[in-house]
C-alpha positions in Angstrom: -21.7 -3.3 -19.0 -23.1 0.1 -17.8 -21.7 3.6 -17.8 -22.2 6.4 -15.3 -21.0 10.0 -15.1 -19.7 11.1 -11.7 -19.3 14.8 -10.8 -16.0 15.5 -9.0 -14.2 18.7 -8.0 -12.0 18.3 -11.1 -15.0 17.9 -13.4 -17.1 15.0 -14.6 -15.5 11.6 -14.6 -16.9 8.5 -16.2 -17.1 4.9 -14.9 -17.7 1.9 -17.2 -18.7 -1.1 -15.1 -18.0 -4.7 -16.0 -19.8 -6.4 -13.2 -19.0 -9.9 -11.9 -21.9 -12.4 -11.7 -20.9 -13.1 -8.1 -18.6 -10.3 -7.0 -16.4 -10.3 -3.9 -14.1 -7.4 -4.9 -14.2 -4.3 -7.1 -11.1 -3.3 -9.1 -11.3 0.4 -9.9 -8.7 1.1 -12.6 -7.8 4.2 -14.6 -5.8 5.0 -17.7 -2.5 6.8 -18.2 -1.7 10.4 -19.3 -1.6 9.5 -23.0 -4.5 7.2 -23.5 -7.8 6.0 -22.3 -9.6 2.9 -21.0 -9.3 1.4 -24.5 -5.7 0.3 -23.5 -5.4 -3.4 -24.3 -4.4 -4.4 -20.8 -7.4 -2.6 -19.2 -9.8 -4.2 -21.7 -8.3 -7.6 -21.1 -8.8 -7.2 -17.3 -12.4 -6.1 -17.9 -13.1 -9.2 -20.0 -11.4 -11.6 -17.6 -11.7 -10.6 -14.0 -15.5 -10.7 -13.7 -15.4 -14.4 -14.2 -13.2 -14.6 -11.1 -15.4 -12.7 -8.8 -14.0 -9.2 -9.4 -16.2 -6.4 -10.8 -14.1 -4.0 -12.9 -14.8 -0.3 -12.9 -12.9 1.4 -15.8 -12.5 5.0 -14.8 -12.0 7.9 -17.2 -10.5 11.0 -15.5 -12.2 14.3 -16.0 -9.6 15.6 -18.4 -10.3 12.7 -20.7 -14.1 13.0 -20.4 -13.7 16.7 -21.4 -11.9 15.7 -24.6 -8.5 17.2 -23.7 -5.4 15.5 -25.1 -3.1 16.3 -22.2 -3.5 15.1 -18.7 -3.9 17.6 -15.9 -1.4 18.0 -13.0 -0.9 15.1 -10.5 -2.8 16.9 -7.7 -5.8 17.4 -10.1 -5.7 13.7 -11.0 -5.8 12.8 -7.3 -8.9 15.1 -6.9 -10.7 13.3 -9.7 -9.8 9.9 -8.2 -11.1 10.9 -4.8 -14.3 12.1 -6.4 -15.1 8.7 -8.0 -14.3 6.7 -4.9 -17.8 6.8 -3.3 -19.2 5.4 -6.6 -16.8 2.5 -6.8 -17.3 1.8 -3.0 -21.1 1.9 -3.4 -21.5 -1.9 -4.0 -20.2 -2.4 -0.4 -17.3 -4.6 -1.5 -13.6 -4.1 -0.8 -12.0 -2.0 -3.5 -8.6 -2.5 -5.2 -7.3 0.8 -6.5 -5.5 0.5 -9.8 -4.2 2.3 -12.8 -1.8 2.2 -15.6 1.2 4.6 -15.8 0.0 8.0 -14.4 -3.1 6.2 -13.1 -0.9 3.8 -11.2 0.8 6.8 -9.5 -2.6 8.2 -8.5 -3.6 4.8 -7.0 -0.4 4.6 -5.0 -0.6 8.1 -3.7 -4.2 7.9 -2.5 -4.6 4.2 -1.4 -4.2 4.7 2.4 -6.5 7.8 2.6 -9.2 6.2 0.6 -9.1 2.8 2.4 -8.2 0.7 -0.6 -7.8 -3.0 0.0 -4.7 -3.1 -2.3 -3.1 -1.4 -5.3 -2.6 -2.7 -8.9 0.1 -0.7 -10.7 0.3 -1.4 -14.4 3.4 0.0 -16.1 4.3 2.1 -13.1 6.4 5.1 -14.4 9.4 4.6 -12.0 11.2 7.5 -13.7 11.0 9.6 -16.9 12.7 7.9 -19.8 16.4 8.3 -19.6 16.2 10.0 -16.2 16.6 7.3 -13.5 17.8 9.9 -11.0 14.2 11.3 -10.9 12.8 8.3 -9.2 9.2 8.0 -8.1 9.8 4.9 -6.0 8.6 6.6 -2.9 5.1 6.7 -4.3 5.2 2.9 -4.9 6.8 2.1 -1.6 4.4 4.2 0.4 1.1 2.7 -0.6 0.6 1.0 2.8 -1.4 -1.8 1.3 -0.6 -5.0 -0.7 0.6 -3.9 -4.2 1.2 -5.7 -7.5 3.3 -4.1 -10.2 3.0 -5.5 -13.8 5.9 -4.1 -15.8 7.2 -4.5 -19.3 10.7 -5.9 -19.6 11.7 -3.0 -22.0 9.7 -0.2 -20.4 11.7 3.0 -20.8 9.9 4.4 -17.7 11.5 1.6 -15.6 12.4 -2.0 -16.4 11.6 -4.6 -13.7 15.3 -4.9 -12.6 15.3 -1.2 -11.8 12.7 -1.4 -9.2 13.8 -1.2 -5.5 13.2 -3.9 -3.0 10.0 -3.6 -1.1 6.9 -5.4 0.0 5.2 -5.1 -3.4 5.0 -8.0 -5.8 6.4 -7.5 -9.4 5.5 -9.4 -12.5 7.5 -8.8 -15.7 6.2 -9.1 -19.3 9.2 -10.1 -21.4 10.2 -7.5 -24.0 7.0 -5.5 -23.2 7.1 -1.7 -23.6 5.2 0.9 -21.6 2.0 -0.2 -23.2 2.9 -3.8 -22.6 3.2 -4.3 -26.3 5.7 -6.9 -27.4 7.7 -6.7 -30.7 6.9 -9.2 -33.5 10.3 -10.8 -33.0 9.6 -11.5 -29.3 9.4 -15.1 -28.1 5.8 -14.7 -27.1 2.8 -13.3 -28.9 0.8 -10.3 -27.9 -2.0 -12.6 -26.7 0.5 -14.5 -24.6 1.8 -11.2 -23.1 -1.7 -10.2 -22.2 -2.3 -13.6 -20.6 0.7 -13.0 -18.3 -1.1 -9.8 -17.2 -4.5 -11.3 -16.6 -3.2 -14.5 -15.1 -1.1 -12.5 -12.6 -3.9 -10.3 -11.6 -6.4 -13.2 -11.3 -4.0 -15.0 -9.0 -3.2 -11.9 -7.0 -6.8 -10.8 -6.5 -7.6 -14.3 -5.5 -5.2 -14.0 -2.6 -6.8 -10.8 -1.3 -9.4 -10.6 1.4 
């Protein structure tokens, strides 16, 4: 594992690399608006994917590196993501653009212009809680590349059955919330819920390229 700081027009971003022994892809994946790369799903992917030929670049947006508690505006998040792209492309491998929550929206919005191979959207915030009329489906449907959504079954930002038809693939985590956390009364453990995430992403990335 190595860490590098990348200067962007939005400030310094940070990339923590989890390299694959024999990489064929890079997954560049960022955090949401209320947390960082310590999110359990991001850490699980960083532990698992390198053994399946995918180097993982965990990206911290400039607002997070600067120690702020609130994410910047979507346009500024996009600027930060564009700024790290040369670094995640530097190994010369196809790059999957990914993120959780707000980071997923960034990945969707910028995929075509950056030349991403595909998009991984973890806990895509389809709408604000309780406001389904404020849909962000256009961002998801407009990626222009193969897209995998991994969504909690009880996510207040959009349950799997709320998602529109499209070319994207969708995997649900039963009873998972926006952080893909399952309650103690759930029929599966938290470890089993994370395994749904990692297994789905391993299978999907294996089908790319």
